[in-house]
C-alpha positions as CSV (number, residue, x, y, z in Angstrom):
1,M,-10.6,-18.5,-1.5
2,T,-7.5,-20.5,-1.8
3,A,-4.7,-18.9,0.5
4,P,-1.7,-18.2,-1.4
5,A,1.3,-20.5,-2.3
6,S,4.3,-18.8,-1.8
7,S,4.1,-17.6,2.3
8,A,6.6,-19.4,4.5
9,E,4.6,-19.9,7.7
10,A,1.1,-21.0,7.5
11,G,-1.5,-18.7,7.4
12,L,1.1,-15.5,7.5
13,I,1.0,-13.8,3.6
14,R,4.5,-10.9,3.9
15,I,3.4,-8.1,1.7
16,V,5.6,-4.7,1.5
17,A,3.0,-1.4,0.6
18,A,3.7,2.1,0.3
19,V,1.9,5.3,2.0
20,V,2.0,7.3,-1.0
21,L,0.7,10.7,-0.3
22,D,0.4,13.2,-3.2
23,D,0.8,17.2,-3.1
24,A,-2.5,18.1,-1.7
25,G,-1.7,15.4,0.7
26,R,-4.5,12.4,-0.6
27,T,-3.4,9.5,-0.1
28,L,-3.9,6.4,-2.8
29,L,-5.5,3.7,-2.2
30,V,-6.4,0.5,-4.9
31,R,-8.3,-2.6,-4.7
32,K,-8.0,-5.2,-7.4
33,R,-9.9,-6.9,-9.9
34,G,-12.4,-9.2,-8.0
35,T,-11.7,-7.0,-4.3
36,A,-14.0,-5.0,-2.6
37,A,-11.3,-3.5,0.0
38,F,-9.3,-0.3,-1.1
39,M,-5.5,-0.9,0.0
40,Q,-2.3,0.6,-0.7
41,P,-0.3,-0.6,-3.7
42,G,2.6,-3.3,-3.1
43,G,2.8,-6.9,-3.2
44,K,4.8,-9.7,-2.3
45,M,8.9,-9.7,-2.9
46,A,10.6,-11.8,-5.2
47,E,13.3,-14.2,-3.9
48,G,16.8,-11.6,-4.0
49,E,13.9,-8.8,-4.0
50,T,14.7,-5.5,-1.7
51,E,12.1,-4.0,0.3
52,V,12.1,-0.7,-2.0
53,G,12.9,-3.1,-5.5
54,A,9.7,-5.1,-4.5
55,L,7.9,-1.4,-4.2
56,E,9.6,-0.3,-7.8
57,R,8.4,-3.4,-9.7
58,E,4.8,-4.2,-8.0
59,I,4.1,0.3,-8.4
60,A,5.2,0.3,-12.6
61,E,3.6,-3.5,-12.7
62,E,0.2,-1.9,-11.6
63,L,-0.2,1.1,-11.6
64,G,2.1,1.9,-15.3
65,C,4.3,4.6,-13.3
66,R,7.7,5.3,-11.5
67,L,8.8,4.8,-7.7
68,E,10.5,7.3,-6.6
69,P,12.9,5.2,-4.7
70,A,15.1,8.1,-2.7
71,S,12.0,9.2,-1.4
72,C,11.5,6.0,0.1
73,R,11.4,6.1,3.8
74,P,10.3,2.8,6.4
75,L,7.2,3.7,8.5
76,G,7.3,0.1,10.4
77,R,6.2,-3.8,10.5
78,F,2.6,-4.2,10.5
79,S,-0.1,-7.2,10.7
80,A,-3.7,-7.1,10.1
81,P,-6.0,-9.6,9.4
82,A,-5.6,-10.2,5.1
83,A,-8.8,-8.8,3.7
84,N,-9.0,-11.4,0.2
85,E,-8.2,-14.6,2.5
86,A,-10.3,-15.4,5.1
87,G,-8.0,-17.3,8.0
88,W,-4.9,-15.2,6.6
89,T,-3.5,-12.8,8.6
90,V,-0.8,-10.3,6.4
91,E,2.5,-8.8,7.8
92,A,3.5,-5.4,5.9
93,E,7.0,-3.1,5.5
94,L,4.9,-0.1,4.9
95,F,7.3,3.1,3.2
96,S,5.6,6.9,2.6
97,A,6.6,7.4,-0.8
98,R,6.6,9.5,-4.1
99,L,5.1,8.5,-7.2
100,S,6.2,9.8,-10.7
101,G,4.1,9.6,-13.9
102,E,0.6,9.3,-15.0
103,I,-1.0,6.3,-13.1
104,R,-2.0,3.7,-15.9
105,L,-3.9,0.6,-14.2
106,D,-2.6,-2.0,-15.2
107,A,-2.0,-6.1,-13.9
108,E,-4.6,-7.5,-11.2
109,I,-5.6,-3.7,-10.1
110,E,-9.4,-2.5,-11.0
111,E,-9.4,0.9,-8.8
112,A,-7.3,3.5,-7.5
113,V,-8.5,6.5,-5.4
114,W,-7.0,9.4,-3.6
115,I,-8.7,10.4,-0.4
116,D,-8.3,12.6,2.0
117,P,-7.0,10.5,5.4
118,D,-8.9,12.6,7.8
119,V,-11.7,11.7,6.0
120,A,-13.2,8.7,6.4
121,P,-14.4,6.4,3.3
122,Q,-17.6,5.3,1.8
123,F,-16.1,2.0,0.9
124,H,-13.9,-0.5,2.2
125,L,-11.1,-0.5,3.3
126,A,-8.7,-3.7,4.7
127,P,-7.9,-3.7,7.2
128,L,-4.1,-3.0,7.3
129,T,-4.9,0.1,5.6
130,H,-8.0,1.0,8.2
131,R,-5.9,0.1,11.3
132,H,-2.3,1.1,11.0
133,A,-1.5,2.4,6.7
134,L,-5.0,5.9,7.1
135,P,-3.7,6.9,10.6
136,L,0.3,6.9,9.0
137,A,-1.3,9.0,6.5
138,R,-3.0,11.4,8.6
139,E,0.5,12.0,10.5
140,L,2.4,12.5,7.6
141,K,0.1,15.1,5.9
142,L,0.2,16.8,9.3
143,Q,4.1,16.4,8.7
144,A,4.0,18.1,6.0
145,R,1.8,20.7,7.1
146,R,4.8,21.4,9.8
147,P,7.1,24.8,9.0
148,A,9.9,23.8,8.3
149,K,12.6,24.5,11.1
């Protein structure tokens, strides 16, 4: 596979991605067409875009629904080996977020699944998802269950 041309640093892919939970505490994972790994929805920022603006655009393009911008909370910057570009590292700004509207797969997304972050999935996960996003989803699910003080 050809390395991404948009990286400012050789071997580094910078993205923004959403850790989305539904009311049942499940998290959304997507798989790009022609790939095996499931990951969070998101993608690369266009020049001049804010992180949340890039998430809004990517969600609309790939999932055909809306990101609720007011729901976005930064979770941190994380890195892991890229799932689809051998020898590359992905660096992601992760946000917790909510969606509105029905998901309709579009652009390069071939499959979307809602999974319980407490149950090990029976399919291939991107390293960033396995190492960082799913543990964050478990914590967000736990926080949602705690009674408000």
